[in-house]
N, C-alpha and C positions, 0 to 999 in steps of 0.2 A: 248570747243576746237570747232575742225570745218574742215568740210573734204577739198579735196582739190583738183582743175581739172588743170593737163598742158594741153593744148594745141598747140603743137607745126606745121610748116608749113616750108616746104624751097622753097615757091613763093617769090611771089615780096612783098618785109618791105613794111607797112604802121606805118604811127605814125597814135594811133588812137583816141588819144585826138584831132586832126586837122581835117580828119575825120568827129567823133562826127559834130562839131562844123560846117563844111563847105560842106559837105555831101549834093546829094539835096534828095541819098538814103534813105532807112529808116533799113533796114542792122542790122545795129550798131547799132541805137536808137532802134529798137525796144528788141536786145538780152538783153540790157544795162538792159531797164526799163521790158525790164522785169525780170531780176537777180535780181532786186532793190526789188521787187513785196516779194521774197520768202528771204529777208533779203545778198542777196549776195552782190560781192564784183567784177567786176576785174579790172588786172593788169597788162601793157604790161613790160613784161621785155624787156632790150635793149639785141638784138643779131649780131652777123654779118653780117647774110642775113635770107629771111623769119621771123618770125614771131611765135614770145612766149607769151603766157600767159596763167592767173593766174587764177581759181575764187577761188575763198573761201566763202565756206556757212559752214555758227556759225550752230553748231548743239546742240541739245535741248535735254535735259538729263535728264528724269525725276527717 
């Protein structure tokens, strides 16, 4: 099982993978590294305008 968080906005669209590899900033890299530490993944979904991201966090059931 996983928990999902969806984030959408109507701002300027950008390509996450491109920005991650070419950006001089640390914002996207910081978010990505923090998600990796907790075992989560970040997926960008294609939309006509703005951005849509889905964070998937595996849940540990005891």
